[in-house]
All heavy atoms as an XYZ file, in Angstrom:
890
protein
N      -3.769     -8.605    -10.937
C      -5.214     -8.722    -10.797
C      -5.600    -10.009    -10.087
O      -6.715    -10.149     -9.659
C      -5.853     -8.624    -12.188
C      -7.335     -8.681    -12.189
S      -8.028     -7.123    -11.651
C      -9.715     -7.396    -12.092
N      -4.661    -10.976     -9.945
C      -5.036    -12.204     -9.256
C      -5.274    -11.972     -7.762
O      -5.767    -12.854     -7.076
C      -4.033    -13.324     -9.512
C      -2.661    -13.099     -8.979
N      -1.758    -12.274     -9.585
C      -2.047    -13.597     -7.891
C      -0.641    -12.262     -8.899
N      -0.787    -13.054     -7.858
N      -4.955    -10.767     -7.259
C      -5.261    -10.447     -5.866
C      -6.761    -10.511     -5.595
O      -7.183    -10.848     -4.494
C      -4.732     -9.063     -5.479
C      -3.262     -9.024     -5.147
C      -2.372     -8.817     -6.353
O      -2.872     -8.849     -7.500
O      -1.155     -8.637     -6.157
N      -7.583    -10.204     -6.597
C      -9.035    -10.245     -6.406
C      -9.497    -11.661     -6.088
O     -10.203    -11.879     -5.096
C      -9.782     -9.713     -7.634
C     -11.311     -9.797     -7.576
C     -11.858     -9.061     -6.371
C     -11.925     -9.261     -8.861
N      -9.090    -12.636     -6.876
C      -9.530    -14.012     -6.613
C      -8.933    -14.547     -5.309
O      -9.601    -15.271     -4.566
C      -9.187    -14.931     -7.785
O      -7.804    -14.950     -8.014
N      -7.705    -14.167     -4.998
C      -7.082    -14.576     -3.744
C      -7.844    -13.967     -2.568
O      -8.131    -14.648     -1.576
C      -5.595    -14.141     -3.722
C      -5.010    -14.254     -2.333
C      -4.793    -14.969     -4.707
N      -8.213    -12.704     -2.688
C      -8.945    -12.017     -1.629
C     -10.331    -12.631     -1.451
O     -10.791    -12.816     -0.312
C      -9.058    -10.515     -1.941
O      -7.740     -9.991     -2.116
C      -9.750     -9.769     -0.823
N     -10.972    -12.981     -2.531
C     -12.277    -13.649     -2.436
C     -12.135    -14.994     -1.726
O     -13.005    -15.393     -0.955
C     -12.894    -13.817     -3.822
C     -13.362    -12.510     -4.419
C     -13.799    -12.618     -5.875
O     -13.332    -13.527     -6.595
O     -14.610    -11.775     -6.286
N     -11.025    -15.678     -1.965
C     -10.761    -16.941     -1.282
C     -10.566    -16.755      0.217
O     -11.089    -17.532      1.026
N      -9.826    -15.721      0.593
C      -9.640    -15.402      2.015
C     -10.988    -15.131      2.660
O     -11.297    -15.661      3.733
C      -8.732    -14.157      2.187
C      -7.312    -14.450      1.736
C      -8.750    -13.669      3.638
C      -6.447    -13.205      1.607
N     -11.776    -14.301      2.012
C     -13.091    -13.946      2.543
C     -13.973    -15.185      2.685
O     -14.622    -15.376      3.712
C     -13.767    -12.905      1.650
C     -15.139    -12.443      2.108
C     -15.082    -11.796      3.488
C     -15.728    -11.466      1.088
N     -13.972    -16.059      1.690
C     -14.792    -17.264      1.744
C     -14.396    -18.147      2.930
O     -15.258    -18.642      3.665
C     -14.693    -18.054      0.441
C     -15.580    -19.309      0.440
C     -15.464    -20.081     -0.841
C     -16.320    -21.305     -0.912
N     -16.689    -21.976      0.309
N     -13.110    -18.332      3.116
C     -12.641    -19.142      4.249
C     -13.109    -18.537      5.568
O     -13.621    -19.236      6.436
C     -11.098    -19.272      4.227
C     -10.661    -20.135      3.039
C     -10.576    -19.847      5.549
C      -9.178    -20.074      2.747
N     -12.960    -17.221      5.705
C     -13.360    -16.551      6.945
C     -14.865    -16.627      7.168
O     -15.321    -16.885      8.292
C     -12.900    -15.095      6.932
S     -11.103    -14.929      7.005
N     -15.640    -16.439      6.111
C     -17.096    -16.511      6.241
C     -17.546    -17.937      6.564
O     -18.444    -18.131      7.395
C     -17.779    -16.007      4.971
C     -17.600    -14.517      4.664
C     -18.228    -14.170      3.315
C     -18.154    -13.638      5.773
N     -16.929    -18.921      5.936
C     -17.261    -20.325      6.230
C     -16.972    -20.654      7.689
O     -17.775    -21.300      8.361
C     -16.491    -21.277      5.315
C     -16.985    -21.259      3.872
O     -18.053    -20.670      3.603
O     -16.279    -21.824      3.010
N     -15.826    -20.208      8.192
C     -15.482    -20.441      9.600
C     -16.451    -19.690     10.516
O     -16.850    -20.199     11.549
C     -14.038    -20.017      9.887
C     -13.012    -20.971      9.345
C     -13.138    -22.366      9.927
O     -13.165    -22.527     11.167
O     -13.216    -23.324      9.125
N     -16.810    -18.477     10.116
C     -17.758    -17.694     10.895
C     -19.105    -18.379     11.013
O     -19.692    -18.454     12.099
N     -19.600    -18.916      9.917
C     -20.886    -19.634      9.939
C     -20.788    -20.909     10.777
O     -21.687    -21.235     11.538
C     -21.329    -19.971      8.518
C     -21.828    -18.775      7.748
C     -22.216    -19.142      6.341
C     -22.576    -17.889      5.559
N     -22.813    -18.160      4.145
N     -19.676    -21.624     10.611
C     -19.477    -22.884     11.328
C     -19.511    -22.668     12.847
O     -19.976    -23.516     13.595
C     -18.139    -23.509     10.922
C     -17.934    -24.896     11.473
C     -16.559    -25.513     11.225
C     -15.856    -25.157      9.975
N     -14.545    -25.832      9.844
N     -19.032    -21.505     13.293
C     -18.921    -21.232     14.731
C     -19.945    -20.196     15.223
O     -19.790    -19.652     16.314
C     -17.500    -20.777     15.062
C     -16.468    -21.813     14.767
N     -16.280    -22.931     15.562
C     -15.583    -21.939     13.737
C     -15.308    -23.673     15.048
N     -14.879    -23.096     13.934
N     -20.979    -19.952     14.395
C     -22.055    -19.014     14.749
C     -21.540    -17.634     15.166
O     -21.982    -17.065     16.158
C     -22.950    -19.599     15.850
C     -23.622    -20.872     15.401
O     -24.111    -20.956     14.277
N     -23.625    -21.883     16.258
N     -20.629    -17.097     14.402
C     -20.041    -15.787     14.672
C     -21.003    -14.696     14.194
O     -21.589    -14.802     13.117
C     -18.674    -15.658     13.947
C     -17.701    -16.738     14.399
C     -18.092    -14.265     14.108
C     -17.430    -16.812     15.867
N     -21.132    -13.635     14.981
C     -21.989    -12.523     14.595
C     -21.275    -11.534     13.698
O     -21.874    -10.957     12.791
C     -22.500    -11.792     15.847
C     -23.463    -12.617     16.668
C     -23.931    -11.864     17.890
O     -23.934    -10.615     17.884
O     -24.303    -12.543     18.865
N     -19.980    -11.306     13.970
C     -19.234    -10.316     13.206
C     -17.752    -10.661     13.227
O     -17.213    -11.065     14.249
C     -19.448     -8.930     13.817
C     -18.734     -7.819     13.093
C     -19.590     -6.577     13.065
C     -18.964     -5.471     12.263
N     -18.969     -5.658     10.843
N     -17.118    -10.484     12.086
C     -15.673    -10.626     11.986
C     -15.095     -9.223     12.110
O     -15.441     -8.332     11.339
C     -15.248    -11.276     10.652
C     -15.813    -12.696     10.569
C     -13.726    -11.283     10.525
C     -15.639    -13.357      9.219
N     -14.237     -9.032     13.108
C     -13.694     -7.704     13.380
C     -12.336     -7.472     12.728
O     -12.042     -6.378     12.280
C     -13.589     -7.486     14.885
C     -14.948     -7.476     15.581
C     -14.853     -7.507     17.085
C     -14.096     -6.327     17.619
N     -14.094     -6.276     19.095
N     -11.512     -8.503     12.698
C     -10.159     -8.336     12.163
C      -9.656     -9.662     11.618
O      -9.895    -10.709     12.213
C      -9.217     -7.831     13.255
C      -7.815     -7.531     12.786
C      -6.972     -6.935     13.912
C      -5.583     -6.583     13.413
N      -4.747     -6.015     14.477
N      -8.946     -9.591     10.504
C      -8.325    -10.768      9.905
C      -6.840    -10.462      9.743
O      -6.463     -9.435      9.154
C      -8.958    -11.101      8.539
C     -10.452    -11.382      8.702
C      -8.247    -12.284      7.898
C     -11.216    -11.402      7.413
N      -6.018    -11.337     10.284
C      -4.567    -11.190     10.185
C      -4.043    -12.234      9.216
O      -4.247    -13.429      9.427
C      -3.925    -11.388     11.558
C      -4.404    -10.355     12.554
O      -4.201     -9.171     12.374
N      -5.065    -10.804     13.601
N      -3.399    -11.771      8.153
C      -2.835    -12.709      7.182
C      -1.335    -12.467      7.033
O      -0.828    -11.400      7.380
C      -3.544    -12.655      5.817
C      -3.339    -11.322      5.117
C      -5.019    -12.948      5.948
C      -3.849    -11.301      3.699
N      -0.663    -13.473      6.527
C       0.776    -13.396      6.267
C       0.975    -13.626      4.775
O       0.449    -14.582      4.207
C       1.546    -14.453      7.093
C       3.026    -14.415      6.770
C       1.308    -14.246      8.580
N       1.730    -12.717      4.154
C       2.008    -12.788      2.717
C       3.513    -12.711      2.515
O       4.163    -11.769      2.962
C       1.331    -11.626      1.953
C       1.697    -11.654      0.482
C      -0.173    -11.665      2.123
N       4.070    -13.713      1.856
C       5.495    -13.722      1.554
C       5.798    -12.974      0.266
O       4.993    -12.941     -0.661
N       6.969    -12.388      0.237
C       7.415    -11.598     -0.913
C       7.377    -12.395     -2.218
O       7.028    -11.868     -3.270
C       8.836    -11.099     -0.637
C       9.433    -10.247     -1.717
C      10.830     -9.746     -1.363
O      11.467    -10.268     -0.429
O      11.288     -8.832     -2.060
N       7.707    -13.684     -2.167
C       7.770    -14.492     -3.383
C       6.398    -14.873     -3.948
O       6.321    -15.399     -5.050
C       8.595    -15.755     -3.144
C      10.078    -15.517     -2.918
C      10.789    -16.823     -2.588
C      10.714    -14.852     -4.130
N       5.322    -14.601     -3.209
C       3.992    -14.886     -3.742
C       3.635    -13.926     -4.860
O       2.772    -14.229     -5.675
C       2.908    -14.783     -2.646
O       2.821    -13.428     -2.194
C       3.170    -15.745     -1.509
N       4.270    -12.768     -4.866
C       3.953    -11.757     -5.869
C       2.684    -10.982     -5.547
O       2.268    -10.125     -6.319
N       2.061    -11.276     -4.422
C       0.824    -10.597     -4.039
C       1.136     -9.235     -3.438
O       2.105     -9.083     -2.696
C       0.034    -11.440     -3.040
C      -0.447    -12.790     -3.563
C      -0.985    -13.643     -2.426
C      -1.508    -12.593     -4.637
N       0.312     -8.260     -3.750
C       0.482     -6.904     -3.259
C      -0.471     -6.666     -2.088
O      -1.695     -6.666     -2.290
C       0.198     -5.894     -4.380
C       1.034     -6.105     -5.629
S       2.791     -5.907     -5.336
C       2.886     -4.198     -4.960
N       0.056     -6.482     -0.875
C      -0.805     -6.285      0.286
C      -1.827     -5.158      0.136
O      -2.976     -5.301      0.547
C       0.183     -5.986      1.412
C       1.413     -6.723      1.009
C       1.462     -6.556     -0.494
N      -1.437     -4.046     -0.478
C      -2.390     -2.936     -0.626
C      -3.547     -3.314     -1.548
O      -4.684     -2.866     -1.335
C      -1.694     -1.659     -1.083
C      -0.955     -1.806     -2.394
O      -0.629     -2.910     -2.819
N      -0.666     -0.696     -3.037
N      -3.317     -4.138     -2.539
C      -4.395     -4.604     -3.419
C      -5.327     -5.562     -2.676
O      -6.548     -5.498     -2.845
C      -3.834     -5.300     -4.661
S      -2.994     -4.197     -5.794
N      -4.765     -6.425     -1.852
C      -5.587     -7.344     -1.066
C      -6.509     -6.549     -0.152
O      -7.706     -6.820     -0.071
C      -4.710     -8.328     -0.259
C      -3.965     -9.275     -1.205
C      -5.557     -9.116      0.738
C      -2.906    -10.121     -0.539
N      -5.966     -5.542      0.529
C      -6.781     -4.699      1.416
C      -7.889     -3.998      0.640
O      -9.039     -3.952      1.090
C      -5.913     -3.647      2.102
O      -4.994     -4.247      2.959
N      -7.553     -3.451     -0.506
C      -8.523     -2.729     -1.331
C      -9.665     -3.667     -1.759
O     -10.841     -3.353     -1.568
C      -7.826     -2.149     -2.556
C      -8.762     -1.512     -3.541
C      -9.284     -0.245     -3.318
C      -9.152     -2.192     -4.704
C     -10.162      0.337     -4.225
C     -10.017     -1.618     -5.601
C     -10.518     -0.349     -5.369
O     -11.392      0.213     -6.262
N      -9.318     -4.814     -2.307
C     -10.340     -5.759     -2.771
C     -11.154     -6.335     -1.616
O     -12.338     -6.599     -1.753
C      -9.718     -6.890     -3.583
C      -9.229     -6.474     -4.942
C      -7.961     -6.819     -5.381
C     -10.029     -5.729     -5.803
C      -7.505     -6.437     -6.636
C      -9.579     -5.347     -7.052
C      -8.321     -5.703     -7.459
O      -7.876     -5.328     -8.701
N     -10.507     -6.520     -0.468
C     -11.222     -7.065      0.674
C     -12.362     -6.130      1.088
O     -13.478     -6.582      1.352
C     -10.288     -7.311      1.859
C     -10.990     -7.944      3.011
C     -11.164     -9.314      3.052
C     -11.517     -7.180      4.041
C     -11.837     -9.916      4.096
C     -12.192     -7.762      5.086
C     -12.354     -9.131      5.122
N     -12.084     -4.851      1.148
C     -13.117     -3.888      1.541
C     -14.312     -3.914      0.592
O     -15.450     -3.730      1.018
C     -12.537     -2.479      1.631
C     -11.590     -2.332      2.801
O     -11.766     -2.957      3.834
N     -10.558     -1.529      2.637
N     -14.070     -4.162     -0.665
C     -15.157     -4.242     -1.653
C     -15.899     -5.575     -1.525
O     -17.124     -5.612     -1.447
C     -14.597     -4.072     -3.080
C     -14.049     -2.648     -3.251
C     -15.668     -4.372     -4.121
C     -13.236     -2.438     -4.505
N     -15.149     -6.664     -1.472
C     -15.757     -8.003     -1.452
C     -16.524     -8.284     -0.161
O     -17.493     -9.048     -0.168
C     -14.674     -9.066     -1.650
N     -16.128     -7.664      0.940
C     -16.747     -7.953      2.237
C     -18.061     -7.204      2.466
O     -18.775     -7.501      3.424
C     -15.769     -7.630      3.361
N     -18.388     -6.263      1.606
C     -19.631     -5.499      1.791
C     -20.831     -6.441      1.854
O     -20.964     -7.352      1.060
C     -19.815     -4.493      0.667
C     -18.827     -3.344      0.755
C     -19.366     -2.095      0.108
C     -18.364     -0.978      0.077
N     -17.812     -0.565      1.329
N     -21.690     -6.215      2.853
C     -22.893     -7.012      3.009
C     -22.683     -8.369      3.666
O     -23.595     -9.184      3.709
N     -21.468     -8.625      4.168
C     -21.178     -9.901      4.831
C     -20.854     -9.648      6.296
O     -20.743     -8.498      6.719
C     -19.970    -10.615      4.182
O     -18.766     -9.897      4.522
C     -20.113    -10.709      2.675
N     -20.658    -10.715      7.063
C     -20.289    -10.505      8.456
C     -18.866    -10.014      8.619
O     -18.449     -9.664      9.713
C     -20.514    -11.744      9.342
C     -20.315    -13.130      8.895
C     -19.319    -13.859      9.768
C     -21.659    -13.790      9.130
N     -18.141     -9.886      7.519
C     -16.797     -9.320      7.558
C     -16.775     -7.859      7.098
O     -15.702     -7.264      7.015
C     -15.863    -10.145      6.686
N     -17.965     -7.299      6.828
C     -18.009     -5.898      6.403
C     -17.400     -5.029      7.509
O     -17.662     -5.235      8.685
C     -19.441     -5.453      6.136
C     -19.536     -4.047      5.573
C     -20.929     -3.688      5.081
O     -21.889     -4.423      5.357
O     -21.042     -2.657      4.409
N     -16.574     -4.095      7.126
C     -15.863     -3.181      8.035
C     -14.785     -3.868      8.870
O     -14.230     -3.259      9.790
C     -16.832     -2.431      8.958
C     -17.803     -1.560      8.180
O     -17.394     -0.980      7.146
O     -18.978     -1.475      8.594
N     -14.482     -5.123      8.589
C     -13.395     -5.799      9.311
C     -12.062     -5.181      8.893
O     -11.876     -4.799      7.739
C     -13.396     -7.289      9.009
N     -11.171     -5.112      9.842
C      -9.817     -4.649      9.546
C      -9.037     -5.829      8.995
O      -9.152     -6.946      9.498
C      -9.161     -4.134     10.824
C      -7.734     -3.698     10.642
C      -7.038     -3.350     11.954
O      -7.720     -3.173     12.980
O      -5.806     -3.291     11.944
N      -8.269     -5.595      7.952
C      -7.403     -6.655      7.448
C      -5.963     -6.207      7.677
O      -5.557     -5.142      7.245
C      -7.700     -7.015      5.976
C      -6.878     -8.219      5.553
C      -7.502     -5.866      5.043
C      -7.453     -9.001      4.415
N      -5.246     -7.018      8.432
C      -3.865     -6.714      8.785
C      -2.967     -7.710      8.050
O      -3.171     -8.918      8.148
C      -3.680     -6.826     10.296
O      -2.331     -6.646     10.633
N      -1.986     -7.179      7.326
C      -1.143     -8.045      6.501
C       0.317     -7.929      6.937
O       0.908     -6.857      6.875
C      -1.286     -7.681      5.009
C      -2.749     -7.798      4.583
C      -0.378     -8.555      4.161
C      -3.050     -7.244      3.213
N       0.870     -9.036      7.390
C       2.298     -9.113      7.705
C       3.009     -9.556      6.433
O       2.698    -10.603      5.874
C       2.544    -10.100      8.840
N       3.945     -8.749      5.957
C       4.663     -9.013      4.713
C       6.028     -9.603      5.048
O       6.848     -8.958      5.705
C       4.804     -7.707      3.930
C       5.322     -7.868      2.527
C       4.546     -8.468      1.543
C       6.576     -7.403      2.171
C       5.010     -8.599      0.240
C       7.047     -7.522      0.871
C       6.258     -8.127     -0.081
O       6.724     -8.254     -1.372
N       6.249    -10.837      4.641
C       7.491    -11.543      4.935
C       8.484    -11.400      3.780
O       8.216    -11.834      2.664
C       7.222    -13.029      5.172
C       6.396    -13.321      6.401
C       7.157    -13.149      7.697
O       8.404    -13.131      7.675
O       6.491    -13.041      8.725
N       9.633    -10.808      4.066
C      10.702    -10.696      3.078
C      11.365    -12.066      2.885
O      11.294    -12.934      3.755
C      11.767     -9.698      3.546
C      11.266     -8.280      3.599
C      11.003     -7.773      2.219
C      11.526     -6.377      2.058
N      11.462     -5.944      0.680
N      12.024    -12.224      1.765
C      12.738    -13.474      1.477
C      13.935    -13.596      2.418
O      14.720    -12.659      2.570
C      13.225    -13.514      0.012
C      14.052    -14.768     -0.245
C      12.064    -13.435     -0.948
N      14.032    -14.759      3.048
C      15.169    -15.071      3.917
C      15.778    -16.377      3.410
O      15.045    -17.291      3.021
C      14.710    -15.254      5.361
C      14.044    -14.038      5.965
S      15.183    -12.714      6.352
C      15.911    -13.344      7.832
N      17.098    -16.445      3.442
C      17.796    -17.637      2.956
C      18.732    -18.211      4.014
O      19.092    -17.534      4.968
C      18.608    -17.345      1.682
C      19.740    -16.349      1.981
C      17.720    -16.860      0.557
C      20.830    -16.288      0.933
N      19.112    -19.452      3.791
C      20.200    -20.087      4.549
C      21.146    -20.660      3.497
O      20.755    -21.516      2.702
C      19.687    -21.183      5.469
C      20.821    -21.874      6.214
C      20.307    -22.814      7.269
C      21.388    -23.629      7.900
N      22.405    -22.991      8.612
N      22.356    -20.157      3.496
C      23.356    -20.576      2.505
C      23.950    -21.926      2.897
O      24.398    -22.115      4.029
C      24.457    -19.524      2.396
S      25.711    -19.927      1.152
N      23.947    -22.857      1.949
C      24.545    -24.176      2.174
C      26.074    -24.108      2.129
O      26.749    -24.968      2.687
C      24.063    -25.184      1.128
C      22.597    -25.471      1.188
N      21.993    -26.065      2.269
C      21.603    -25.217      0.299
C      20.690    -26.184      2.044
N      20.435    -25.671      0.860
N      26.596    -23.080      1.470
C      28.044    -22.967      1.304
C      28.728    -22.377      2.546
O      29.665    -22.966      3.072
C      28.356    -22.102      0.078
C      29.820    -22.088     -0.273
O      30.408    -23.123     -0.514
N      30.405    -20.906     -0.280
N      28.233    -21.226      3.030
C      28.926    -20.554      4.140
C      28.107    -20.476      5.424
O      28.607    -20.019      6.451
C      29.336    -19.146      3.719
S      27.957    -17.983      3.540
N      26.831    -20.886      5.375
C      26.001    -20.867      6.574
C      25.279    -19.566      6.841
O      24.567    -19.435      7.833
N      25.454    -18.565      5.973
C      24.774    -17.281      6.153
C      23.270    -17.489      6.258
O      22.688    -18.282      5.518
C      25.074    -16.357      4.960
C      24.245    -15.103      4.937
C      24.620    -13.996      5.680
C      23.078    -15.040      4.188
C      23.846    -12.837      5.665
C      22.300    -13.890      4.163
C      22.689    -12.786      4.905
N      22.630    -16.771      7.188
C      21.174    -16.755      7.307
C      20.730    -15.303      7.309
O      21.172    -14.522      8.149
C      20.720    -17.439      8.597
C      20.967    -18.925      8.595
C      20.408    -19.598      9.843
O      19.246    -19.328     10.197
O      21.144    -20.398     10.434
N      19.898    -14.941      6.363
C      19.421    -13.565      6.296
C      18.775    -13.242      4.972
O      18.374    -14.132      4.221
N      18.709    -11.940      4.683
C      18.022    -11.435      3.491
C      19.003    -11.232      2.341
O      20.198    -11.033      2.550
C      17.360    -10.090      3.797
C      16.308    -10.156      4.859
C      15.744     -8.773      5.141
C      14.774     -8.834      6.301
N      14.265     -7.528      6.671
N      18.441    -11.257      1.150
C      19.218    -10.861     -0.026
C      19.508     -9.365      0.060
O      18.778     -8.617      0.705
C      18.425    -11.102     -1.311
C      18.271    -12.547     -1.685
C      17.019    -13.106     -1.802
C      19.372    -13.344     -1.942
C      16.849    -14.426     -2.168
C      19.226    -14.663     -2.306
C      17.957    -15.206     -2.417
N      20.522     -8.930     -0.635
C      20.837     -7.512     -0.704
C      20.649     -7.054     -2.140
O      21.145     -7.687     -3.076
C      22.283     -7.246     -0.242
C      22.433     -7.658      1.227
C      22.653     -5.788     -0.433
C      23.839     -7.586      1.757
N      19.910     -5.969     -2.326
C      19.702     -5.350     -3.647
C      19.155     -6.313     -4.692
O      19.530     -6.257     -5.851
C      20.994     -4.717     -4.163
C      21.492     -3.627     -3.256
O      20.705     -2.919     -2.623
N      22.795     -3.470     -3.171
N      18.281     -7.225     -4.294
C      17.630     -8.167     -5.228
C      18.627     -8.989     -6.040
O      18.334     -9.442     -7.131
C      16.677     -7.432     -6.180
C      15.568     -6.690     -5.498
C      14.544     -7.660     -4.980
C      13.400     -6.881     -4.365
N      12.546     -7.645     -3.552
N      19.831     -9.157     -5.514
C      20.791    -10.052     -6.152
C      20.568    -11.420     -5.528
O      20.760    -11.596     -4.331
C      22.218     -9.579     -5.908
C      22.504     -8.251     -6.551
C      23.906     -7.756     -6.215
O      24.592     -8.314     -5.372
N      24.318     -6.703     -6.891
N      20.145    -12.370     -6.323
C      19.744    -13.669     -5.793
C      20.920    -14.619     -5.616
O      20.920    -15.739     -6.101
C      18.628    -14.256     -6.655
C      17.403    -13.384     -6.567
C      17.066    -12.520     -7.604
C      16.619    -13.380     -5.428
C      15.958    -11.695     -7.501
C      15.509    -12.556     -5.313
C      15.188    -11.722     -6.357
O      14.102    -10.900     -6.245
N      21.908    -14.115     -4.893
C      23.057    -14.904     -4.465
C      23.277    -14.609     -2.994
O      22.780    -13.613     -2.467
C      24.342    -14.569     -5.269
C      24.183    -14.942     -6.735
C      24.722    -13.114     -5.120
N      23.999    -15.453     -2.327
C      24.300    -15.233     -0.919
C      25.097    -13.940     -0.770
O      26.126    -13.767     -1.424
C      25.107    -16.413     -0.363
S      25.674    -16.146      1.333
N      24.642    -13.010      0.067
C      25.373    -11.755      0.230
C      26.722    -11.933      0.926
O      27.579    -11.065      0.850
C      24.450    -10.888      1.078
C      23.347    -11.723      1.543
C      23.392    -13.021      0.811
N      26.939    -13.082      1.562
C      28.185    -13.324      2.272
C      29.256    -13.922      1.366
O      30.380    -13.449      1.337
C      27.934    -14.245      3.458
O      29.119    -14.520      4.148
N      28.880    -14.965      0.590
C      29.897    -15.656     -0.218
C      29.672    -15.536     -1.729
O      30.519    -15.944     -2.508
C      29.981    -17.126      0.180
S      28.508    -18.088     -0.272
N      28.505    -15.026     -2.139
C      28.231    -14.852     -3.564
C      27.766    -16.098     -4.289
O      27.588    -16.086     -5.507
N      27.558    -17.185     -3.578
C      27.121    -18.447     -4.208
C      25.601    -18.495     -4.307
O      24.884    -17.792     -3.615
C      27.616    -19.648     -3.392
C      29.109    -19.700     -3.201
C      29.820    -20.088     -4.463
C      31.317    -20.214     -4.164
N      32.112    -20.446     -5.301
N      25.109    -19.377     -5.185
C      23.667    -19.566     -5.368
C      23.177    -20.856     -4.730
O      22.112    -21.332     -5.053
C      23.306    -19.627     -6.851
O      23.957    -18.678     -7.583
N      23.957    -21.407     -3.840
C      23.610    -22.671     -3.191
C      22.979    -22.380     -1.828
O      23.653    -22.382     -0.804
C      24.870    -23.529     -3.035
C      24.563    -24.911     -2.482
O      23.390    -25.345     -2.567
O      25.497    -25.554     -1.959
N      21.682    -22.093     -1.842
C      20.985    -21.734     -0.608
C      19.574    -22.314     -0.602
O      19.064    -22.754     -1.626
C      20.904    -20.215     -0.440
C      20.307    -19.502     -1.625
C      18.928    -19.442     -1.808
C      21.124    -18.897     -2.573
C      18.377    -18.794     -2.901
C      20.574    -18.256     -3.667
C      19.206    -18.196     -3.830
O      18.668    -17.564     -4.914
N      18.989    -22.288      0.578
C      17.605    -22.709      0.749
C      16.799    -21.475      1.151
O      17.223    -20.707      2.017
C      17.515    -23.767      1.861
C      16.113    -24.201      2.180
C      16.099    -25.208      3.315
C      14.664    -25.577      3.626
N      14.581    -26.532      4.716
N      15.646    -21.299      0.541
C      14.755    -20.209      0.926
C      13.992    -20.667      2.165
O      13.312    -21.690      2.134
C      13.792    -19.838     -0.218
C      14.599    -19.298     -1.394
C      12.745    -18.831      0.250
C      13.819    -19.072     -2.659
N      14.117    -19.928      3.264
C      13.468    -20.323      4.514
C      12.267    -19.441      4.851
O      11.470    -19.801      5.716
C      14.467    -20.339      5.700
C      15.508    -21.434      5.491
C      15.142    -18.996      5.896
N      12.127    -18.306      4.196
C      10.971    -17.427      4.387
C      10.708    -16.681      3.092
O      11.606    -16.452      2.305
C      11.243    -16.388      5.480
C      10.724    -16.731      6.815
C      10.814    -15.531      7.737
C      10.123    -15.886      9.021
N      10.147    -14.805      9.968
N       9.435    -16.304      2.918
C       9.095    -15.495      1.765
C       8.078    -16.126      0.836
O       7.599    -15.493     -0.087
N       7.732    -17.383      1.086
C       6.739    -18.079      0.261
C       5.372    -18.166      0.942
O       4.441    -18.722      0.389
C       7.203    -19.499     -0.036
C       8.431    -19.572     -0.874
C       8.768    -21.023     -1.153
N       9.957    -21.095     -1.957
C      10.829    -22.081     -1.905
N      10.635    -23.082     -1.077
N      11.881    -22.079     -2.672
N       5.268    -17.654      2.153
C       4.072    -17.822      2.965
C       2.857    -17.120      2.359
O       2.964    -16.081      1.731
C       4.272    -17.236      4.377
C       5.407    -17.833      5.158
C       6.769    -17.248      4.832
O       6.897    -16.345      3.996
O       7.734    -17.731      5.413
N       1.717    -17.714      2.587
C       0.440    -17.057      2.336
C      -0.616    -17.815      3.115
O      -0.960    -18.936      2.761
C       0.076    -17.024      0.843
C      -1.243    -16.338      0.622
C      -1.400    -15.001      0.932
C      -2.330    -17.032      0.152
C      -2.622    -14.376      0.767
C      -3.552    -16.422     -0.019
C      -3.695    -15.081      0.289
N      -1.065    -17.230      4.209
C      -2.062    -17.906      5.032
C      -2.795    -16.910      5.934
O      -2.317    -15.814      6.191
C      -1.437    -19.015      5.874
C      -0.335    -18.575      6.821
C      -0.635    -18.190      8.128
C       0.999    -18.568      6.421
C       0.369    -17.792      9.000
C       1.996    -18.182      7.282
C       1.686    -17.791      8.576
O       2.682    -17.411      9.425
N      -3.961    -17.352      6.391
C      -4.709    -16.598      7.391
C      -4.128    -17.010      8.727
O      -4.125    -18.183      9.080
C      -6.214    -16.935      7.327
C      -6.779    -16.562      5.956
C      -6.962    -16.214      8.462
C      -8.170    -17.087      5.701
N      -3.612    -16.049      9.457
C      -2.978    -16.338     10.738
C      -4.012    -16.405     11.855
O      -4.128    -17.424     12.525
C      -1.928    -15.263     11.034
C      -1.071    -15.595     12.237
O      -0.834    -16.782     12.488
O      -0.635    -14.645     12.924
N      -4.762    -15.335     12.056
C      -5.790    -15.303     13.086
C      -6.973    -14.461     12.615
O      -6.857    -13.698     11.662
C      -5.279    -14.702     14.419
O      -4.826    -13.366     14.170
C      -4.163    -15.533     15.023
N      -8.062    -14.599     13.346
C      -9.266    -13.836     13.042
C      -9.900    -13.429     14.373
O     -10.074    -14.275     15.251
C     -10.210    -14.732     12.223
C     -11.396    -14.054     11.651
S     -12.239    -15.065     10.404
C     -12.990    -16.344     11.404
N     -10.207    -12.150     14.514
C     -10.880    -11.655     15.709
C     -12.360    -11.483     15.398
O     -12.719    -10.902     14.372
C     -10.278    -10.317     16.150
C      -8.824    -10.436     16.572
C      -8.186     -9.101     16.893
O      -8.922     -8.134     17.209
O      -6.949     -9.021     16.815
N     -13.195    -12.008     16.295
C     -14.632    -12.037     16.028
C     -15.441    -11.600     17.252
O     -14.915    -11.501     18.368
C     -15.076    -13.450     15.607
C     -14.354    -13.901     14.354
C     -14.846    -14.458     16.726
N     -16.731    -11.363     17.012
C     -17.667    -11.110     18.106
C     -18.584    -12.299     18.238
O     -18.973    -12.910     17.270
C     -18.545     -9.891     17.791
C     -17.868     -8.589     18.001
C     -18.797     -7.413     17.723
O     -19.991     -7.594     17.407
O     -18.285     -6.303     17.813
């Protein structure tokens, strides 16, 4: 359910930027959501359509790029995704890695009139 407050935050940022730049209409918002955020893209889209009613973002398309978790293993140098949600390096089986993708959550771009 925290997608609702997150979505309201996205909308607020977009509306604030729209007002600051005298935008007439927000047509599309592109966001990036990492797997480790726990956010569900379909819930964000659903709540956005409700929250945007009556604003300059009403009927705006929301496009969500979902970033899977990517790691770099300190032990063997492997760079890539986990396999089958086993949180060890798929190459060497060690847990000595750095997460390089999957924590993202940001507004990437916004298309306006």
